[in-house]
C-alpha positions in Angstrom: 0.0 0.0 0.0 1.3 3.4 -0.9 1.0 6.2 1.7 1.0 9.9 0.8 2.3 11.3 4.1 5.9 11.3 5.0 6.7 9.9 8.5 7.0 13.5 9.8 3.6 14.4 8.4 2.0 11.2 9.8 3.3 12.1 13.3 2.0 15.6 13.0 -1.4 14.2 12.2 -1.2 12.2 15.4 -0.3 15.4 17.4 -3.0 17.4 15.8 -5.7 14.7 16.2 -8.5 15.6 18.7 -8.4 13.9 22.0 -11.6 12.0 21.1 -12.4 9.7 19.5 -9.4 7.4 19.6 -7.2 8.0 16.5 -7.5 4.5 15.3 -6.7 5.1 11.6 -3.5 7.0 12.4 -2.3 4.4 14.9 -3.1 1.6 12.4 -1.0 3.4 9.8 1.8 3.8 12.2 1.7 0.0 12.8 1.5 -0.7 9.1 4.6 1.6 8.5 6.5 0.6 11.7 9.7 -0.2 9.9 9.7 3.1 8.1 8.8 5.0 11.3 11.2 3.3 13.7 14.1 5.9 13.3 11.6 8.8 13.9 10.1 7.0 16.9 13.5 6.4 18.4 14.3 10.0 17.9 11.1 11.0 19.8 12.4 9.1 22.9 15.8 10.6 22.7 14.4 14.1 22.1 12.0 13.7 25.0 14.9 13.0 27.3 16.5 16.2 26.2 13.5 18.5 26.0 10.7 16.8 28.1 8.8 20.1 28.5 8.1 20.2 24.7 6.2 16.9 25.0 3.9 18.2 27.7 2.6 20.8 25.3 -0.7 20.2 23.5 -0.9 16.8 21.8 2.8 16.2 21.8 2.5 13.7 24.6 0.9 11.3 22.1 4.3 11.1 20.3 6.0 9.6 23.4 3.1 7.4 24.3 2.7 5.7 20.9 6.4 5.6 20.2 6.7 3.4 23.3 3.8 1.1 22.3 4.7 0.7 18.6 8.4 0.1 19.3 7.4 -2.4 22.0 4.9 -4.2 19.8 7.7 -4.7 17.2 10.4 -5.6 19.8 12.7 -2.7 18.8 15.6 -3.3 21.3 17.3 -0.1 20.2 14.5 1.7 22.3 15.5 0.2 25.6 18.4 2.5 26.5 16.8 5.8 25.3 13.6 4.9 27.2 15.5 4.2 30.4 17.3 7.5 29.9 14.0 9.3 29.5 12.6 7.7 32.6 15.5 9.0 34.7 14.0 12.5 34.3 12.4 14.7 36.9 9.6 13.1 38.9 6.9 15.6 38.1 7.7 15.6 34.4 7.7 11.8 34.2 4.5 11.5 36.1 2.8 14.0 33.8 4.2 12.6 30.6 3.5 8.9 31.3 0.6 9.1 33.8 -1.1 5.7 34.5 1.3 4.0 32.1 3.8 3.9 34.9 1.8 1.5 37.0 0.1 0.0 34.0 2.0 -1.1 30.9 5.4 0.6 31.4 7.0 -2.5 32.8 5.7 -4.6 29.9 6.9 -2.0 27.4 10.4 -2.1 28.9 10.5 -5.8 28.8 9.3 -5.8 25.2 12.2 -3.7 24.0 14.8 -5.2 26.4 18.2 -5.5 24.7 19.8 -8.1 27.0 21.7 -5.7 29.3 19.8 -4.7 32.4 22.4 -2.2 33.6 20.2 0.8 32.6 17.2 -0.7 34.4 19.3 -1.3 37.5 20.5 2.3 37.3 16.9 3.5 37.4 16.1 1.3 40.4 19.1 2.4 42.4 18.9 6.1 41.7 17.1 7.9 44.6 16.3 10.8 42.3 14.2 8.7 39.9 10.4 8.7 40.3 9.7 6.1 42.9 6.9 4.4 40.9 9.4 3.9 38.0 11.9 2.4 40.5 9.3 0.2 42.0 6.3 -0.7 40.0 7.6 -0.4 36.5 11.0 -1.9 37.1 9.8 -4.8 39.2 7.1 -5.7 36.6 9.7 -5.5 33.8 11.9 -8.0 35.7 8.9 -10.3 36.2 8.1 -10.2 32.5 11.8 -10.9 31.6 11.6 -13.9 34.0 8.5 -15.3 32.3 10.1 -14.7 28.9 13.2 -16.6 29.9 15.4 -13.5 29.4 16.7 -13.5 32.9 17.2 -16.3 35.4 15.4 -16.7 38.7 18.7 -17.0 40.4 19.9 -13.7 39.0 16.7 -12.0 40.1 16.9 -13.4 43.6 20.5 -12.3 43.9 19.7 -8.8 42.7 16.6 -8.5 45.0 18.9 -9.5 47.9 21.3 -6.7 47.0 18.4 -4.2 46.9 16.9 -5.1 50.2 20.3 -5.6 51.7 21.5 -2.1 51.2 21.1 -0.7 47.7 17.7 0.8 48.5 17.9 3.8 50.8 16.6 3.3 54.3 13.5 5.5 53.7 9.9 4.4 53.3 8.7 4.5 49.7 6.8 2.6 47.0 10.1 1.0 45.9 10.3 -0.8 49.2 6.6 -1.9 48.9 7.2 -3.1 45.3 10.5 -4.9 45.9 9.4 -6.7 49.1 6.2 -7.7 47.2 8.4 -8.9 44.3 10.3 -11.2 46.7 7.1 -12.4 48.3 5.4 -13.1 45.0 8.3 -15.0 43.6 8.9 -16.9 46.8 12.5 -15.8 47.4 13.0 -17.5 50.8 16.5 -16.2 51.2 15.1 -12.6 51.5 12.8 -13.4 54.4 15.2 -11.9 57.0 15.6 -8.8 54.9 11.9 -8.4 54.5 11.4 -8.8 58.3 14.1 -6.1 58.8 12.3 -3.8 56.4 9.1 -4.4 58.3 10.8 -3.7 61.7 12.2 -0.5 60.3 8.8 0.6 59.0 9.9 0.8 55.4 6.9 -1.1 54.1 3.3 0.1 54.0 1.1 -2.5 55.7 -1.8 -1.6 53.3 0.2 -2.4 50.2 0.6 -6.2 50.6 0.1 -7.1 54.3 3.1 -7.5 56.5 2.4 -11.0 57.6 1.5 -12.0 54.1 4.9 -10.7 52.8 6.8 -13.1 55.2 4.5 -16.0 54.6 4.5 -15.8 50.8 8.3 -15.3 50.5 8.9 -18.3 52.8 6.4 -20.6 51.3 7.0 -20.6 47.5 5.3 -17.4 46.5 2.2 -17.0 44.4 1.1 -17.4 40.8 -1.1 -14.2 40.7 1.7 -12.0 39.6 1.9 -13.8 36.3 -1.4 -12.4 35.3 0.2 -9.0 34.8 3.2 -10.1 32.8 3.4 -10.4 29.0 4.9 -8.4 26.2 3.1 -5.7 24.2 1.5 -7.4 21.1 -1.2 -5.0 20.0 -0.9 -1.3 20.4 -4.5 -0.6 19.6 -5.9 -3.2 22.0 -3.7 -1.8 24.8 -4.5 1.9 24.3 -7.9 2.3 22.6 -10.0 1.8 25.8 -8.3 4.7 27.8 -10.6 7.2 29.4 -8.5 10.0 27.8 -10.3 9.4 24.4 -13.7 10.0 26.0 -15.3 13.4 26.3 -15.0 15.1 29.7 -18.2 16.2 31.6 -17.4 19.9 30.6 -17.2 18.9 26.9 -20.5 17.0 27.2 -22.1 20.0 28.8 -20.9 22.1 25.9 -22.5 19.7 23.5 -25.7 19.9 25.5 -25.7 23.7 24.8 -25.9 22.9 21.1 -29.2 21.0 21.4 -32.0 22.4 19.2 -34.8 24.3 20.9 -37.3 21.6 20.0 -35.1 18.8 21.5 -38.1 17.5 23.5 -40.1 17.0 20.3 -37.1 15.3 18.6 -36.7 13.0 21.6 -40.4 12.0 21.6 -40.3 11.4 17.9 -37.3 9.0 18.2 -38.5 7.3 21.4 -38.9 3.6 21.0 -41.3 2.2 23.7 -39.8 -1.3 23.4 -36.4 0.0 24.4 -35.3 -1.2 27.8 -33.4 1.2 30.0 -30.6 -0.4 32.1 -30.3 1.3 35.5 -26.8 1.0 37.0 -27.0 0.6 40.7 -23.2 1.0 41.3 -20.7 3.5 39.8 -19.0 2.5 36.6 -15.4 1.3 37.2 -12.9 2.3 34.5 -10.3 -0.2 33.5 -7.6 2.1 34.9 -9.4 2.9 38.1 -8.5 1.3 41.5 -10.2 -2.1 41.7 -13.3 -2.0 44.0 -12.2 -5.3 45.6 -9.6 -3.3 47.6 -6.5 -5.0 46.3 -4.8 -1.6 45.5 -4.3 -2.7 41.9 -5.9 -1.3 38.8 -9.2 -2.8 37.8 -7.8 -4.0 34.4 -5.0 -5.8 36.3 -7.2 -7.3 38.9 -10.9 -8.3 38.8 -11.2 -6.7 35.3 -8.7 -9.2 34.0 -10.9 -12.2 34.7 
């Protein structure tokens, strides 16, 4: 198929696309032209590390978001180091740029572009200036994905987790402690039990995150299988991103649309009313896939009960 737009023009269309509906045609074209677009997408990641503020303007954030997903879908390992460099940026910038991706698919994305050298990932985990959710949630999930994919050994992970809990993590409460003690508990790293107990004694772990007794029990008794539900590489950019709430109209925008209703809207409504239509009444608030799961697990709905 011949395409009329250059890669630069295609990316500009993405930036200029309205926030709703989801720009499916543009994303599909990016997927179809992924080989041609790869150099430009890699440059987006490198440029975002140099000038992150630019990508917070208008629709420029979409360049970083879809660069990550498309490069991940096609296992472009050249993206691993630039992405790690980008994620080492200032906390507020990374939080605003990546948003819910950090505790959602970012670990899966990192694993999808992994180039075989985890030194840049370790550098993120061990850098106290890196956003704690990147150090904890995203990095730990990436390592779990790599374990499932056979790209890193269980022994290597247990050794590294022991280093982290044994001194490489600063003695200060943070999500990185919650995520890495949970990591050891989920994988059943029995050798880390004394280190987890020490972390609990020093109040480095949040008891609401996992449960302090459960941490010790799980780590010492072979771990769990639940964590495997969240692993996996990125295979379909559209499936992973098209359901996001960001593509839906806000309440303010819906109210603006209401202002455009014709004066005779009541007559139009009656004219189109179908008596046989059944109205479904929702008795509980709708839960978005990226909202906290109502079961109280602390995980996102899509990663918990919504994954069933």
